[in-house]
C-alpha positions in Angstrom: 88.7 -55.6 -83.0 88.9 -59.4 -82.7 91.1 -61.1 -80.2 93.2 -64.1 -81.2 94.8 -66.6 -78.9 98.3 -67.9 -79.5 100.6 -70.4 -77.8 104.4 -70.2 -77.7 106.1 -73.4 -78.7 109.3 -72.4 -76.9 108.0 -71.5 -73.4 104.5 -72.9 -73.6 102.9 -69.5 -72.7 99.4 -68.8 -74.0 98.6 -65.2 -74.8 96.0 -63.1 -76.7 96.4 -60.3 -79.2 93.9 -57.9 -80.6 94.4 -57.4 -84.3 92.4 -56.8 -87.4 91.0 -59.9 -89.2 93.3 -59.1 -92.2 96.3 -59.7 -89.9 95.0 -62.9 -88.1 97.5 -65.1 -89.9 100.4 -62.8 -89.4 103.2 -64.1 -87.1 103.0 -63.2 -83.5 105.8 -62.9 -80.9 105.1 -64.1 -77.4 105.5 -61.7 -74.4 108.8 -63.4 -73.6 110.1 -62.5 -77.1 110.0 -65.9 -78.7 108.9 -66.1 -82.4 107.9 -69.8 -82.5 104.2 -69.4 -81.9 101.0 -71.0 -83.2 97.5 -69.5 -83.4 94.9 -71.5 -81.5 91.4 -72.3 -82.6 88.9 -70.5 -80.4 85.5 -71.7 -79.4 82.7 -69.3 -78.7 80.0 -70.1 -76.2 76.7 -68.2 -76.5 74.4 -68.3 -73.5 70.8 -67.4 -73.1 67.4 -68.9 -73.6 65.5 -69.6 -76.8 61.8 -69.1 -77.1 59.9 -71.4 -79.4 56.9 -70.3 -81.4 55.5 -73.8 -81.4 55.6 -76.7 -79.0 58.3 -79.3 -79.5 57.2 -82.3 -81.5 56.0 -85.3 -79.5 57.3 -88.8 -80.3 54.9 -90.9 -82.3 52.9 -93.7 -80.6 54.3 -96.2 -83.2 57.4 -96.4 -81.1 61.0 -97.2 -81.8 63.9 -95.0 -82.7 62.7 -94.5 -86.3 59.0 -95.1 -86.1 59.0 -98.8 -85.7 60.3 -101.9 -87.2 64.0 -101.2 -87.5 65.0 -101.9 -83.9 63.9 -105.5 -83.8 62.2 -107.1 -80.9 
């Protein structure tokens, strides 16, 4: 079951609730009993390493940020 993070506008407490996705927009009451809460946007960090099947492309010998000519000089 997903966890959602909320912040109480009355006391400033931040808390989490586990609830079904269908109830993610339902009002939440903070642990202190206040009803004026807002759901926070959550960010998810995924760690690990990626393996590439082919080597990374090498910059062209023509130079410049876009292959030459546009950067002046």
